[in-house]
N, C-alpha and C positions, 0 to 999 in steps of 0.2 A: 295626217290633220287634209282637211280641203283648202285651197290655195284660195278665196275667192280674186273673180276677175274686178281690175281695177279697171274704170271707166276713164279717172279723170286722174293727172298729173297731182300729186301733192303738192300746194302753191309753196312758196321759198316764204318764210314767214317778214324776211326784211321788207322796213317797212322806209328806207330806207336814211336814216341816222347818222348811222355807218359811225359811230365814235364809239371807241373801249375804254374798259376802264382799267388799274393797276393790274388785275388778273388774267385780262382778255378779254371779258365779256361786253358784247356790246351793249348800249343801253338803250337801244333801238329796240332790238328782238330778244335779244339776253343770249343769244347762242356764243362760245363758246369758239377761239379765234380758228381750230380745227373743224369745228360743226359750219364753220361759215367756208371754209375753204374748201370742205368737203363734200357740201352741200348738192354740186351738179354730179358727182357720180356716186353717190347711196340709194342703195335699194332702196323701194318704199317703205319697207319694215324699220330700215334704220331711221330714216326722216320720219316716221313714227315716234319713235326713240328720243331723238331728241327733241319733238312737239311733248313729249308728256316730260320731257328734262324742263324747257321753258316752261311749263303749268308753276311746276314743283319753284322754278324760281321766281317768278312772278308774288306765290302766297307768300316764300318765305319774306321778297322785299314789302311785302304789305304788309306781316307780321309785325319786321322791324318798323318802320314806320308809323303802327300803332303803338306800340310798343316805346319809341321818343314820344310820341305824342302825349301818351299817360306819364311819361316820366317828366316831360315840358310845359307841363299842363296845370301851371300854379295859378291860384286864382289872386292875384295881388288884390283883389277885395277887400278879403273876407281878414275878421278883425281876428289872431291869434290871440289866446292869455299866454301871459309869462309870468310864471312866478317868479316870487324871490331867489336869485342868487346866493343872497349871504345874510 
């Protein structure tokens, strides 16, 4: 397979937030602890894989936010008909 010549280094996705959740994923860049620690020693192929994983994590977070919004999307102005219980 042809190897493509790299003109530019793949930029570090860090945005300077640097706070992790319980599972070790950074709230800023969505990388795991090992991904953050090993970034400087990774090949460009490995870095591309990490960036691909980050995109998937962002999509899952957005899906969870949408689902949560749908679950909490009560319309308190709506009048609900309640039938007789007894």
